[in-house]
N, C-alpha and C positions, 0 to 999 in steps of 0.2 A: 503494500500500499504506499502510496505517496499522497502528497496534497492534491494532485490532479487525477490520479487513476489507481485502479487495482489491476496488478499484472498477474495473469493466469499463465502457468507453464514456466519453462526456463529456456534460456539459449534461443535458438532459432524458432522454437515452438512458443515463445512468449507472446501473449496476446494481451495488450492493455485495453481495459474498459475504462474509458474517461468518464468520470462522474457526470458530466454534462450530457453524455450520450445515453445514460441509463434511463429506460422508459418505465421499468417496473421493478420493485424489489419485493420478494416474498420472504418474510421473517418466520422462520421455524424455531421458536424459542426452545421447545423441548428437545430439538435435535442439535442446537447450537450451530445453526446453519442459516445463511442468507443466500437466497437464489437471486441473481441479478440478470435482468433482461435488457438487451439493446435491440436495435432494429435488425441486426444481422446474427444474433447468437445470445447464448445465455452461459452463465458459469456460477457454480456454487462457491460460497466462501464458508469454510468450516473453521470454527473457532473453539478453543478450549473453554470449558464451562466457566472457569474463573474470570476469563477475559471477555466473554460474550457481550455483556452489557456495554463495555467501553468501546469494542469494535463496532457493535451495532449503531451505537450513537455517533461514532465517528463517521461512519459511512452515511447514515441517514442525513447527518447535517450538511453533507457536501452535495446531496442530490438536488437537481433543480425542483422548483416548487411544483412543476407539472408531472413529476414522477409519481405513478401510482404505487403506494405502499400497502401491502396486505399482510396481516398477521395471522398465521395458522397455528 
């Protein structure tokens, strides 16, 4: 995670999801996971239980106001 994006994968397979391009976020609190959706793909963010609240808030604060946020 950076101030501008979340990077999925490593090396040549790295795929940045810029916060401004995320259209939907589904928060699975019991699974400590956030699924992020852009126009062209999606990716899960798995977080340790102890860090989940911090990471969830960090990501959600950076999303555009138009992003749909769903809690499951």
